[in-house]
Structures are given as C-alpha cells and as structure tokens.
RODO-2510 file (C-alpha; in nm, 4 decimals, decimal comma):
residues 539
     n   res          X          Y          Z
     1     m     1,0794    -7,2442    25,0691
     2     d     1,1326    -6,9004    24,9168
     3     g     1,0989    -6,6297    25,1792
     4     e     1,1946    -6,2749    25,2648
     5     t     1,5472    -6,1401    25,3000
     6     f     1,6675    -5,9353    25,5955
     7     d     1,9981    -5,7963    25,7149
     8     y     1,9955    -6,0180    26,0235
     9     v     1,7998    -6,3352    26,0979
    10     i     1,7837    -6,4538    26,4599
    11     a     1,6845    -6,8039    26,5725
    12     g     1,5272    -6,7913    26,9198
    13     g     1,3341    -6,5115    27,0872
    14     g     1,4492    -6,5782    27,4444
    15     s     1,6489    -6,3408    27,6615
    16     a     1,9332    -6,2994    27,4125
    17     g     1,7169    -6,2956    27,0998
    18     s     1,4815    -6,0339    27,2444
    19     v     1,7735    -5,8043    27,3246
    20     l     1,9353    -5,8505    26,9832
    21     a     1,6176    -5,7911    26,7850
    22     a     1,5391    -5,4735    26,9773
    23     r     1,8902    -5,3289    26,9723
    24     l     1,9642    -5,4033    26,6056
    25     s     1,6306    -5,2643    26,4878
    26     e     1,6906    -4,9329    26,6673
    27     d     1,8570    -4,8311    26,3388
    28     p     1,5694    -4,8004    26,0876
    29     r     1,8096    -4,8827    25,8029
    30     i     1,8640    -5,2342    25,9428
    31     t     1,6071    -5,5079    25,8825
    32     v     1,5736    -5,7866    26,1374
    33     c     1,3783    -6,1118    26,1464
    34     l     1,3311    -6,2963    26,4766
    35     i     1,2023    -6,6549    26,4668
    36     e     1,0552    -6,8055    26,7861
    37     a     0,9045    -7,1515    26,8341
    38     g     0,6655    -7,0431    27,1096
    39     g     0,4129    -6,7651    27,1507
    40     r     0,4267    -6,3966    27,2398
    41     g     0,5022    -6,4454    27,6094
    42     d     0,2646    -6,1717    27,7220
    43     g    -0,0182    -6,3689    27,8832
    44     l    -0,1315    -6,3424    28,2451
    45     l     0,0754    -6,6399    28,3642
    46     v     0,3905    -6,4682    28,2388
    47     r     0,3012    -6,1247    28,3735
    48     l     0,1982    -6,2649    28,7134
    49     p     0,5212    -6,3459    28,9024
    50     a     0,3652    -6,6402    29,0874
    51     g     0,2530    -6,7811    28,7517
    52     t     0,5856    -6,9601    28,7287
    53     v     0,4408    -7,2377    28,9465
    54     a     0,1938    -7,3160    28,6657
    55     m     0,4546    -7,2988    28,3860
    56     l     0,7416    -7,4867    28,5534
    57     p     0,5897    -7,8394    28,5641
    58     s     0,6032    -8,0597    28,2564
    59     r     0,2261    -8,1193    28,2395
    60     p     0,0605    -7,9266    28,0967
    61     r     0,3437    -7,7687    27,8983
    62     i     0,2892    -7,3939    27,9130
    63     n     0,5629    -7,1745    27,7593
    64     n     0,8089    -7,4524    27,8421
    65     w     1,0140    -7,7004    27,6386
    66     a     1,0076    -7,9348    27,9424
    67     y     1,3194    -8,1290    27,8405
    68     q     1,4519    -8,4384    28,0146
    69     t     1,8145    -8,5444    28,0408
    70     v     1,9559    -8,8825    27,9610
    71     p     1,9863    -9,1091    28,2694
    72     q     2,2432    -8,9690    28,5114
    73     p     2,4741    -9,2246    28,6757
    74     g     2,5592    -8,9700    28,9465
    75     l     2,1891    -8,9422    29,0361
    76     n     2,1192    -9,3162    29,0687
    77     g     2,0333    -9,3395    28,6978
    78     r     1,7485    -9,0875    28,7196
    79     r     1,6535    -8,8660    28,4262
    80     g     1,6765    -8,5013    28,5239
    81     y     1,4190    -8,2412    28,4304
    82     q     1,5216    -7,9339    28,2285
    83     p     1,2480    -7,6698    28,1927
    84     r     1,3406    -7,4006    27,9386
    85     g     1,1282    -7,1091    27,8213
    86     r     0,9348    -7,1553    27,4960
    87     c     0,7944    -6,8110    27,4113
    88     l     0,9266    -6,4603    27,3529
    89     g     1,1456    -6,3836    27,6506
    90     g     1,2452    -6,7488    27,6794
    91     s     1,3369    -6,8599    28,0274
    92     s     1,3093    -6,5008    28,1559
    93     s     0,9332    -6,5508    28,1046
    94     i     0,9083    -6,8552    28,3326
    95     n     1,1947    -6,8186    28,5818
    96     a     1,2052    -6,6821    28,9375
    97     m     1,3102    -6,3364    28,8073
    98     l     1,6238    -6,3244    29,0233
    99     y     1,8697    -6,0578    28,9080
   100     v     2,2192    -6,1893    28,9810
   101     r     2,5396    -6,1192    28,7886
   102     g     2,7868    -6,3526    28,9600
   103     q     3,1305    -6,2880    29,1035
   104     q     3,3895    -6,0544    28,9578
   105     q     3,6385    -6,3420    28,9437
   106     d     3,4022    -6,5484    28,7267
   107     y     3,4483    -6,3221    28,4266
   108     d     3,8187    -6,2713    28,4861
   109     d     3,8538    -6,6504    28,4995
   110     w     3,7001    -6,6817    28,1524
   111     q     4,0350    -6,5485    28,0241
   112     v     3,8729    -6,4265    27,7041
   113     p     3,9939    -6,0854    27,5800
   114     g     3,7260    -5,8205    27,6296
   115     w     3,5157    -6,0303    27,8708
   116     g     3,6697    -5,9552    28,2113
   117     w     3,4626    -5,8007    28,4901
   118     q     3,5595    -5,4446    28,4068
   119     d     3,4738    -5,5113    28,0410
   120     v     3,1273    -5,6530    28,1066
   121     l     3,0150    -5,4257    28,3920
   122     p     2,9168    -5,1350    28,1618
   123     w     2,6935    -5,3701    27,9610
   124     f     2,5158    -5,4926    28,2713
   125     m     2,4572    -5,1290    28,3606
   126     r     2,3413    -5,0394    28,0080
   127     s     2,0688    -5,3033    28,0250
   128     e     1,9421    -5,2041    28,3671
   129     n     1,6753    -4,9701    28,5013
   130     n     1,7252    -5,0267    28,8725
   131     a     1,4702    -4,8813    29,1130
   132     r     1,7553    -4,8033    29,3549
   133     g     1,8962    -4,5593    29,1010
   134     a     2,2281    -4,5263    28,9221
   135     d     2,5621    -4,5649    29,0959
   136     a     2,9034    -4,7171    29,0273
   137     f     2,7479    -5,0597    28,9689
   138     h     2,3934    -4,9932    28,8461
   139     g     2,2112    -4,8167    28,5672
   140     d     1,8724    -4,6472    28,5734
   141     a     1,8090    -4,5854    28,2021
   142     g     1,8087    -4,9351    28,0479
   143     p     1,5076    -5,1368    27,9335
   144     l     1,5281    -5,4093    28,2011
   145     q     1,3443    -5,3018    28,5147
   146     v     1,5064    -5,4331    28,8337
   147     t     1,3704    -5,3725    29,1805
   148     d     1,3652    -5,4869    29,5387
   149     q     1,0911    -5,7409    29,6064
   150     q     0,7463    -5,5856    29,6410
   151     s     0,6255    -5,7924    29,9371
   152     p     0,8864    -6,0273    30,0855
   153     r     0,7380    -6,2535    30,3517
   154     p     0,8434    -6,2038    30,7168
   155     v     0,9913    -6,5550    30,7130
   156     s     1,2337    -6,4458    30,4388
   157     r     1,3601    -6,1659    30,6605
   158     a     1,3927    -6,4221    30,9384
   159     f     1,6055    -6,6327    30,7012
   160     v     1,8412    -6,3367    30,6534
   161     q     1,8589    -6,2894    31,0300
   162     a     1,9309    -6,6610    31,0734
   163     g     2,2145    -6,6321    30,8258
   164     q     2,3698    -6,3583    31,0343
   165     q     2,3198    -6,5647    31,3493
   166     a     2,5114    -6,8441    31,1732
   167     g     2,8020    -6,6064    31,1179
   168     h     2,7489    -6,4987    30,7582
   169     p     2,7729    -6,1297    30,6622
   170     l     2,4708    -5,9268    30,5564
   171     r     2,4784    -5,8436    30,1840
   172     k     2,2464    -5,5685    30,0625
   173     d     2,3558    -5,5811    29,6977
   174     f     2,4390    -5,9071    29,5200
   175     n     2,5572    -5,7346    29,2016
   176     t     2,8771    -5,5481    29,2868
   177     g     3,1117    -5,8351    29,2013
   178     d     3,1258    -5,9701    29,5582
   179     n     2,8236    -6,1747    29,6640
   180     h     2,9477    -6,3234    29,9917
   181     g     2,6696    -6,3116    30,2490
   182     v     2,2949    -6,3350    30,3007
   183     g     2,0136    -6,1016    30,2022
   184     l     1,7131    -6,0687    29,9748
   185     y     1,7338    -6,1048    29,5965
   186     q     1,6520    -5,8194    29,3632
   187     v     1,4117    -5,9195    29,0873
   188     t     1,3298    -5,8329    28,7266
   189     q     0,9893    -5,6804    28,7911
   190     f     0,8334    -5,3588    28,6714
   191     h     0,8541    -5,0770    28,9229
   192     d     0,6771    -4,8066    28,7235
   193     e     0,3226    -4,7182    28,8251
   194     a     0,1533    -4,8645    28,5166
   195     r     0,2859    -5,2201    28,5602
   196     r     0,4208    -5,2327    28,9140
   197     g     0,4729    -5,5866    29,0362
   198     e     0,4524    -5,7549    28,6939
   199     r     0,7325    -5,9768    28,5629
   200     c     0,9755    -5,7837    28,3442
   201     s     1,0945    -6,0537    28,1069
   202     a     1,3524    -5,9744    27,8410
   203     a     1,0677    -5,9640    27,5888
   204     a     0,8588    -5,7270    27,8031
   205     a     1,1624    -5,5042    27,8571
   206     y     1,3140    -5,4987    27,5084
   207     l     1,0914    -5,6532    27,2460
   208     h     0,7201    -5,6055    27,3127
   209     p     0,7448    -5,2230    27,3135
   210     v     0,9052    -5,2143    26,9660
   211     m     0,7353    -5,4975    26,7749
   212     a     0,5523    -5,2474    26,5534
   213     r     0,8795    -5,1237    26,3988
   214     a     0,8601    -5,1453    26,0209
   215     n     1,2106    -5,2906    25,9996
   216     l     1,1454    -5,5708    26,2531
   217     k     0,9557    -5,8915    26,1765
   218     v     0,8834    -6,1253    26,4681
   219     i     0,7596    -6,4707    26,3667
   220     t     0,6139    -6,6808    26,6511
   221     g     0,4964    -7,0396    26,6463
   222     a     0,7859    -7,1139    26,4112
   223     q     1,0597    -7,3614    26,4966
   224     a     1,3997    -7,3182    26,3325
   225     t     1,5107    -7,6395    26,1623
   226     g     1,8515    -7,5574    26,0163
   227     l     2,0839    -7,3182    25,8387
   228     t     2,1208    -7,2452    25,4686
   229     f     2,4612    -7,1831    25,3107
   230     a     2,6429    -7,0505    25,0089
   231     g     2,9763    -7,2287    25,0298
   232     r     3,1092    -7,1638    25,3804
   233     r     2,8834    -6,8684    25,4436
   234     a     2,5565    -6,8956    25,6346
   235     t     2,2831    -6,7287    25,4317
   236     g     1,9659    -6,7917    25,6283
   237     l     1,7444    -7,0146    25,8383
   238     t     1,4837    -7,2740    25,7538
   239     y     1,1865    -7,3038    25,9869
   240     r     0,8458    -7,4667    26,0082
   241     q     0,5320    -7,2697    26,0856
   242     g     0,1787    -7,4068    26,0710
   243     g     0,2997    -7,7237    25,9019
   244     q     0,4731    -7,5272    25,6235
   245     d     0,8502    -7,5228    25,5657
   246     r     0,9811    -7,1706    25,5101
   247     r     1,3077    -6,9814    25,4822
   248     a     1,4364    -6,6442    25,5960
   249     s     1,7520    -6,5201    25,4237
   250     a     2,0194    -6,2956    25,5739
   251     r     2,2195    -6,0403    25,3794
   252     r     2,4656    -5,9883    25,6628
   253     e     2,4471    -6,2522    25,9379
   254     v     2,2515    -6,5341    26,0950
   255     i     2,2490    -6,5403    26,4757
   256     l     2,1649    -6,8448    26,6862
   257     s     2,0088    -6,7551    27,0218
   258     a     1,8337    -7,0838    27,0921
   259     g     2,0046    -7,1501    27,4248
   260     a     2,2498    -7,4006    27,5650
   261     f     2,0520    -7,6903    27,4150
   262     g     1,8967    -7,5406    27,1031
   263     s     2,1981    -7,3593    26,9575
   264     p     2,4333    -7,6613    26,9463
   265     q     2,1436    -7,8699    26,8164
   266     l     2,0918    -7,6297    26,5242
   267     l     2,4644    -7,6216    26,4505
   268     m     2,4880    -7,9998    26,4436
   269     l     2,1727    -8,0385    26,2326
   270     s     2,3418    -7,8037    25,9854
   271     g     2,6674    -8,0026    25,9697
   272     i     2,8728    -7,7986    26,2197
   273     g     2,9978    -8,0061    26,5096
   274     p     3,1970    -8,3201    26,5982
   275     a     3,2540    -8,4960    26,2667
   276     h     3,2260    -8,8494    26,4063
   277     h     2,8900    -8,7720    26,5700
   278     l     2,7494    -8,6023    26,2591
   279     q     2,8562    -8,8935    26,0412
   280     h     2,6920    -9,1348    26,2839
   281     m     2,3709    -8,9328    26,2475
   282     g     2,3983    -8,9402    25,8672
   283     i     2,4586    -8,5646    25,8451
   284     t     2,7070    -8,4243    25,5932
   285     v     2,9947    -8,2565    25,7768
   286     r     3,0259    -7,8931    25,6776
   287     h     3,2752    -7,7986    25,9484
   288     d     3,4350    -8,0287    26,2058
   289     s     3,4037    -7,8448    26,5371
   290     p     3,4524    -8,1032    26,8149
   291     q     3,3481    -7,8746    27,0997
   292     v     3,0001    -7,7990    26,9676
   293     g     2,7718    -7,9450    27,2346
   294     a     3,0621    -8,0194    27,4697
   295     n     3,1523    -7,8366    27,7923
   296     l     2,7932    -7,8470    27,9279
   297     q     2,7821    -7,7161    28,2848
   298     d     2,4854    -7,6732    28,5155
   299     h     2,4126    -7,6034    28,8809
   300     l     2,3080    -7,9207    29,0620
   301     d     2,0618    -7,8294    29,3356
   302     f     1,9650    -8,0037    29,6601
   303     i     1,6606    -7,9013    29,8648
   304     l     1,6002    -7,9181    30,2405
   305     s     1,2327    -7,8849    30,3330
   306     w     1,0176    -7,8312    30,6417
   307     r     0,6497    -7,8254    30,7167
   308     s     0,5423    -7,5036    30,8833
   309     r     0,2565    -7,3840    31,1029
   310     d     0,3069    -7,0395    30,9533
   311     r     0,0392    -6,9650    30,6922
   312     d     0,1988    -6,6569    30,5364
   313     n     0,3496    -6,8590    30,2529
   314     f     0,2412    -7,0798    29,9656
   315     g     0,0423    -7,3830    30,0703
   316     l    -0,2045    -7,6316    29,9331
   317     g    -0,5565    -7,6581    30,0720
   318     l    -0,8876    -7,4745    30,1067
   319     r    -0,7653    -7,2076    30,3459
   320     a    -0,4554    -7,1496    30,1349
   321     g    -0,6694    -7,1101    29,8232
   322     l    -0,8957    -6,8541    29,9875
   323     g    -0,5885    -6,6610    30,1006
   324     l    -0,4533    -6,6526    29,7458
   325     l    -0,7769    -6,4953    29,6245
   326     k    -0,7145    -6,2078    29,8637
   327     h    -0,3590    -6,1743    29,7390
   328     a    -0,4773    -6,1846    29,3765
   329     r    -0,6950    -5,8808    29,4390
   330     m    -0,4060    -5,7063    29,6101
   331     w    -0,1711    -5,7761    29,3188
   332     r    -0,4201    -5,6408    29,0646
   333     r    -0,4654    -5,3219    29,2675
   334     t    -0,1132    -5,2486    29,3867
   335     g     0,1308    -5,4995    29,2315
   336     q     0,2065    -5,6249    29,5832
   337     g     0,1111    -5,9241    29,7931
   338     m     0,2187    -6,2847    29,7827
   339     l     0,1505    -6,3249    29,4100
   340     a     0,4299    -6,0760    29,3396
   341     t     0,6794    -6,3162    29,4939
   342     p     0,9721    -6,4751    29,3108
   343     f     0,9216    -6,7722    29,5496
   344     a     1,2983    -6,7733    29,6097
   345     e     1,3034    -6,4618    29,8268
   346     g     1,6043    -6,5196    30,0516
   347     a     1,9577    -6,5326    29,9147
   348     g     2,2807    -6,6775    30,0399
   349     f     2,6241    -6,6994    29,8792
   350     l     2,8364    -6,8891    30,1290
   351     k     3,1813    -7,0433    30,1666
   352     t     3,2025    -7,4058    30,2724
   353     d     3,5624    -7,3287    30,3724
   354     p     3,6495    -6,9851    30,5178
   355     a     3,9815    -6,9959    30,3329
   356     l     3,8112    -6,9779    29,9924
   357     d     3,8500    -6,6555    29,7948
   358     r     3,4765    -6,6442    29,7108
   359     p     3,1516    -6,8285    29,7838
   360     d     3,1243    -7,1805    29,6446
   361     v     2,7566    -7,2504    29,7222
   362     q     2,4368    -7,0530    29,6615
   363     l     2,1162    -7,0682    29,8665
   364     h     1,7640    -6,9970    29,7456
   365     f     1,5196    -6,9728    30,0375
   366     v     1,1694    -7,0515    29,9046
   367     i     0,8337    -6,9730    30,0676
   368     g     0,6769    -7,3102    29,9914
   369     i     0,7525    -7,6796    29,9530
   370     v     0,9263    -7,7579    29,6232
   371     d     0,9367    -8,1270    29,5412
   372     d     1,0541    -8,2483    29,1999
   373     h     1,0272    -7,9031    29,0411
   374     a     0,6773    -7,8474    29,1878
   375     r     0,5557    -8,1559    29,0013
   376     k     0,4802    -8,3338    29,3319
   377     l     0,2411    -8,1444    29,5587
   378     h     0,1968    -8,1614    29,9364
   379     l    -0,1051    -8,0560    30,1372
   380     g    -0,0492    -7,7842    30,3947
   381     h     0,2218    -7,5243    30,4274
   382     g     0,5976    -7,5467    30,4284
   383     l     0,9314    -7,3859    30,3486
   384     c     1,2486    -7,5015    30,1801
   385     c     1,6042    -7,3962    30,1151
   386     h     1,7934    -7,4922    29,8005
   387     v     2,1718    -7,5239    29,7915
   388     c     2,3795    -7,5583    29,4750
   389     t     2,7514    -7,5904    29,4012
   390     l     2,8407    -7,2717    29,2161
   391     r     3,1402    -7,3695    29,0042
   392     p     3,1026    -7,7396    28,9253
   393     h     3,3928    -7,9441    28,7952
   394     s     3,1625    -8,1947    28,6241
   395     r     3,1139    -8,1556    28,2508
   396     g     2,8486    -8,2954    28,0208
   397     q     2,7395    -8,2621    27,6621
   398     v     2,4500    -8,2130    27,4211
   399     r     2,4225    -8,4436    27,1233
   400     l     2,1603    -8,5152    26,8594
   401     a     1,9316    -8,8032    26,9509
   402     t     1,8238    -8,8269    26,5849
   403     p     1,8743    -8,6076    26,2752
   404     d     1,5123    -8,4905    26,3157
   405     a     1,4994    -8,1195    26,4004
   406     f     1,1840    -8,1761    26,6072
   407     a     1,3370    -8,4469    26,8263
   408     v     1,4549    -8,3550    27,1754
   409     p     1,8361    -8,3434    27,1869
   410     a     2,0259    -8,5873    27,4075
   411     i     2,1093    -8,3752    27,7126
   412     d     2,3746    -8,5160    27,9476
   413     p     2,4816    -8,2715    28,2221
   414     g     2,7183    -8,5310    28,3728
   415     f     2,6024    -8,4421    28,7236
   416     l     2,8482    -8,5502    28,9959
   417     s     3,0804    -8,7102    28,7406
   418     d     3,3608    -8,5259    28,9217
   419     p     3,3771    -8,6326    29,2905
   420     r     3,4739    -8,2816    29,4010
   421     d     3,1190    -8,1657    29,3272
   422     l     2,9697    -8,4240    29,5617
   423     a     3,2018    -8,3147    29,8421
   424     t     3,1034    -7,9496    29,7967
   425     t     2,7328    -8,0351    29,7783
   426     i     2,7514    -8,2343    30,1017
   427     a     2,9349    -7,9494    30,2753
   428     g     2,6804    -7,7022    30,1367
   429     a     2,3858    -7,9109    30,2599
   430     k     2,5332    -7,9227    30,6110
   431     l     2,5977    -7,5479    30,6043
   432     t     2,2411    -7,4828    30,4874
   433     r     2,0837    -7,6968    30,7582
   434     h     2,2968    -7,5254    31,0234
   435     l     2,1677    -7,1880    30,9037
   436     m     1,8077    -7,3064    30,9036
   437     m     1,8406    -7,4305    31,2644
   438     q     1,9267    -7,0832    31,3975
   439     p     1,6898    -6,9190    31,6506
   440     a     1,5377    -6,6749    31,3983
   441     m     1,3848    -6,9663    31,2051
   442     a     1,2504    -7,1568    31,5076
   443     p     0,9011    -6,9970    31,5006
   444     y     0,8521    -7,0994    31,1377
   445     l     0,9808    -7,4576    31,1192
   446     h     0,7762    -7,7514    31,2427
   447     t     0,8680    -8,0880    31,0889
   448     e     1,1705    -8,1655    30,8728
   449     m     1,0775    -8,3511    30,5550
   450     f     1,2278    -8,6238    30,3348
   451     g     1,4352    -8,7831    30,6091
   452     t     1,7046    -8,5244    30,6726
   453     h     1,7972    -8,4656    31,0366
   454     a     2,0822    -8,3626    31,2646
   455     g     2,2494    -8,7030    31,2832
   456     l     2,3224    -8,7649    30,9148
   457     t     2,6670    -8,8967    30,8211
   458     d     2,8380    -8,7952    30,4977
   459     a     2,7246    -9,1265    30,3498
   460     d     2,3659    -9,0400    30,4454
   461     w     2,3963    -8,6982    30,2824
   462     e     2,5366    -8,8605    29,9688
   463     r     2,2378    -9,0971    29,9540
   464     h     1,9927    -8,8063    29,9859
   465     i     2,1734    -8,5996    29,7217
   466     r     2,1956    -8,8806    29,4673
   467     t     1,8261    -8,9602    29,5279
   468     r     1,6757    -8,6113    29,5105
   469     a     1,9147    -8,3517    29,3625
   470     d     1,8566    -8,2021    29,0173
   471     t     1,9182    -7,8850    28,8195
   472     i     1,8316    -7,5342    28,9279
   473     y     1,8115    -7,4345    28,5606
   474     h     2,1466    -7,2792    28,4641
   475     p     2,2893    -7,4769    28,1671
   476     v     2,5750    -7,3060    27,9806
   477     g     2,8921    -7,3684    27,7839
   478     t     2,7930    -7,5815    27,4827
   479     c     2,9183    -7,3285    27,2243
   480     r     3,2185    -7,2110    27,4230
   481     m     3,3806    -6,8815    27,3292
   482     g     3,7542    -6,8252    27,3480
   483     d     4,0561    -6,6946    27,1662
   484     d     4,1923    -7,0452    27,1123
   485     p     4,1291    -7,2262    26,7818
   486     a     3,9374    -7,5096    26,9514
   487     s     3,6644    -7,2785    27,0799
   488     v     3,3302    -7,2857    26,8994
   489     v     3,3045    -6,9059    26,8740
   490     d     3,5668    -6,6331    26,8916
   491     p     3,5592    -6,3409    27,1400
   492     q     3,3174    -6,1562    26,9073
   493     l     3,0920    -6,4679    26,9135
   494     r     3,1534    -6,5535    26,5460
   495     v     3,1367    -6,9258    26,4701
   496     r     3,4827    -7,0463    26,3753
   497     g     3,5103    -7,1917    26,0260
   498     i     3,1838    -7,0414    25,8988
   499     d     3,1233    -6,6878    25,7757
   500     g     2,8143    -6,4843    25,8550
   501     l     2,7182    -6,6861    26,1637
   502     r     2,7247    -6,6100    26,5367
   503     v     2,5968    -6,7665    26,8550
   504     v     2,4652    -6,5293    27,1199
   505     d     2,3215    -6,6860    27,4347
   506     a     2,4288    -6,8680    27,7525
   507     s     2,5899    -7,1446    27,5485
   508     v     2,8934    -6,9226    27,4775
   509     m     2,9973    -6,8914    27,8444
   510     p     3,3298    -7,0747    27,8855
   511     r     3,2586    -7,1435    28,2530
   512     l     2,9451    -7,1285    28,4613
   513     i     2,9193    -6,8105    28,6656
   514     s     2,8555    -6,8062    29,0404
   515     g     2,4839    -6,7436    29,0288
   516     n     2,1717    -6,7238    28,8159
   517     t     2,2369    -6,6931    28,4445
   518     n     1,9643    -6,4667    28,3055
   519     a     2,1293    -6,1311    28,3772
   520     p     2,4619    -6,2479    28,2251
   521     t     2,2791    -6,3739    27,9154
   522     i     2,1195    -6,0325    27,8654
   523     m     2,4610    -5,8710    27,9114
   524     i     2,6119    -6,1016    27,6472
   525     a     2,3399    -6,0014    27,4014
   526     e     2,3949    -5,6309    27,4701
   527     r     2,7630    -5,6747    27,3905
   528     a     2,6909    -5,8799    27,0799
   529     a     2,4524    -5,6157    26,9455
   530     q     2,7295    -5,3600    26,9760
   531     f     2,9745    -5,5916    26,7975
   532     l     2,7307    -5,6240    26,5072
   533     l     2,6491    -5,2543    26,4874
   534     s     3,0149    -5,1523    26,5062
   535     e     3,1168    -5,3976    26,2353
   536     r     2,8355    -5,2783    26,0119
   537     a     2,9415    -4,9159    26,0612
   538     c     3,2982    -5,0035    25,9584
   539     a     3,1980    -5,2103    25,6550
***
C-alpha cells in the first residue's frame, strides 16, 4: 500500500477534477496527483460530438458508469437510469455539450457567502474562451472553448420560430443571468482551426494539454476506494489499479471530485456520514455528518416525440446510414455537418405562469427520436422535445448499498415525491406541445408518438409522465455547502469536522440551478482552485 506523496491528491478526473489538477499544477512548486477510474477520454467517440449516442446507453458501457436508481414510487416503481461519465473529463466527455449557467437568482438563492451571482460570474468568465468574444458576461481567454453550433438543422431554427409564434421571447444568449425565451444553445466545442467542431470536454480544455507537467501525475484505470487519516486529518486516498491496492498520500489536502454519487459514497465508506447508516453498514463512524448523501436533487425530464418526413435529422435505416457517411466526411474536413450536433439544438426556458419571476421549465429540442435514453431504437426519422421542471421541490438521497467500494451506491432521487413537481411537469408538457403545434413546425411533424394528443386531461398527462419520465442528467446537492453547521462543507468547500479534506464538484450545490450543470461545475472548480492557492500562499 505504500505509495508516493503529493501536495494535493484528487479523487475523480471529471469536469471538476480536470480543472483542479490543471490549475493547481500551474505552479511548478506544487505536486498534484489525479486518480480516475476510467480512461483518458480522448478517443474518437469523445471527440466526435455525435458520439454521445454510442456512449449514453448502458450496453455496451463506454466511458459511462451507467448507474440505475432504486425503484421510484413516483414513476410507477420503475428504476431510473443515471449515466455518468467514467473517463477524464467525466460527464463533459459524454454529454450534449450544452453551455448553460442558470439564472442569476439561482446563485443568490443559495444564500452562501461568496457564492451569489456577482461572486461567481467572474469565475465563469475566467474559464471561458467564447467564440463570440469578451464582453460583460463572457471571457475569451479561458481554456474552455464555447461556440455557437457549427451546423444547426433548419428544423431547429423552425423550433425557435415556433417558440416566438407561441408568444415566447427570442433569447440570443442564455448565459447573462436571464434565460427567459427560446433560441439555440451554445456548446462546448473547439472553434480553433486545428480542432474545429470537436467536443471540448473539461479534460480536453484543461487537462490533456498539460499532462506532461513534471509536477502532475494522472493515474487512470484506478478507482478510489477510501480515505486515509491521521487522527481527524485526511492524509491520502486508497485506490485499486490493475487488481493492486495502492495509496497516494497528501501533504496538504485530499479533494473529492467524484460527483454527486461518488463523493458521498467515498465519504461514507471512510466513516464520514449519517452515523446510524454507517453503523448499519458495519463502518466505524469517524464523523457523524447526517447530510452526507442527503439533499439529492435532479431534473426529471418528459419527452414528446413525433415521426417526421424530414430527413435532415438523425434516423435509423439504410438511407439514414448512407447520409451519415456523407456527414462523417464533412465533419473530418470542416468540423461541420450533422455529426457536429449536440442533438439538443433548440433551447427554451419558459414560464408555466406569466406571473413567475423566472422560467420554471426548460426545453431541449432534439433532432431525433429519444426513447429510454436512446436505449430503444425506432426505424425512420423523427424529432422530440424534452421538458423538465427546473427547480424541483422533491428531494432524494444517496446511501451505501453495501460497504464494498466497488458496489453501486443506492441512488434515490425521490422523483415526484413532492406533488408540486408533478403539477409543474404537467403544465410544462402542455406548454411544450402548444409550442410544437405552431405553424413553423407543421412542415416537419407527421405522426405524434407514444399516445400524446390534443385531448389529454391532466390525469392522462400524469399517467404519461409517471410511465415515461426520467432524469436529464443533472444530479446535485449530496454534499451541500453552506455557512450553517449542518452543511457537509463550508463556503470554502472544506469538509466540516475533518481537516485536510474538501469536496469540489456538483454535489456541493445547495440547490439545483435552472439549467444544465456542467458549466456551473467547472465554475465551482475554478473557485476552489483559487481557494487552495490563496490558502497555500498565506500559510
């Protein structure tokens, strides 16, 4: 078990871990070890934006943990599916690449000192290299390349027009703190000439370019199994690589960046968590922290789908396959074409009640049929529109299923456990269908799928939602930060009750933001890196 010693040891090479490893190792005097269970995250399926359709399903598992939830009473007892990235870059290597920060009010509502909108905006800008250039809301010198979509399909522009016909405002920038309206998403893709149109994951942006640094050691194919301690101080990580148990020691701090499921799992395996649960698992309690694994929040998503006679989208069949070959050649030459798509091209942040102070549902308009996370395929061509409730009231939890570090944790999002979420989802589904029925979409839509139609009652909508809704991949909150003593981490992301230990990833968000969570996770890691560097400078 004896291993090397570093200043900082990081568990998890996803979006947050990639940022931390790169930023901390900018100082050649600082040594950093990053431990990642998956691979390098630089293969063709990652670099090719459309490759997400091959990595998202659970079989075969490619760069994906492919978790399942416990049975969900709110979803007729179904087990939900939870794909999470398992390679450098984490979920930024398998997601739809959508660059969304959320609403200004989201961060102000966290009510955590130093984490309001005006506090976090500079860190979003620091991370960003936006093809539109620098302005009051955007940066152009950061590692993360952000751009307008290379080749949005005409139907996606028709979706935006339909949204305006339905009375929603046009929104050209979804990252100024006010997202209300319809438009096209910006994406995390390279816009420089050398790699134009490739996915710009957090690893591609931050980590891959600096992996040769002498003071940075990146260990892949190595799953973290627990923490080591000296008294109440975390001193390192244990991990397994190639069937061998190893240890990496930390002179200064250990940082958990294993995500909303992995970070609380590692804490609990190491004796930090709800005492009664740890005792039930036969784990010695090192620090009783009841909220570890609690406060799980996620966006529940419902999809409306149509078959289409339009062929300028993703379909299944011989003609569709031949068309993709043409687009593959185009992508290799220019970085454009359909294979550069994020799939979810059209965006909507809408209010189910005009009196609301901000949007409460989000739309993802997708140029293909998505059924059960693309695990069920349909011949022909089609289109769909996802709708999710942005700020759910339902809360779930993550617990250990067994004390085995290699066992999947027990993930319970608690979907629809609060009836207010069902009401908002029903209202959002109606609003979405009304938008899709506008004249601009008429040339593209042929047959409505899965039994939705104009005459549905609220009870019908409830039946459809409970039968088919599932996550749209935004779990947060299981290591909540706050300035109250019950929070898992303090406003500097230090684990309460343990020295030399932080959590830096989406799990620290006190409340789910109104949008996709990758950009906020990168922002959190940028801030955390500065906390660590500033504290080191003052030591």
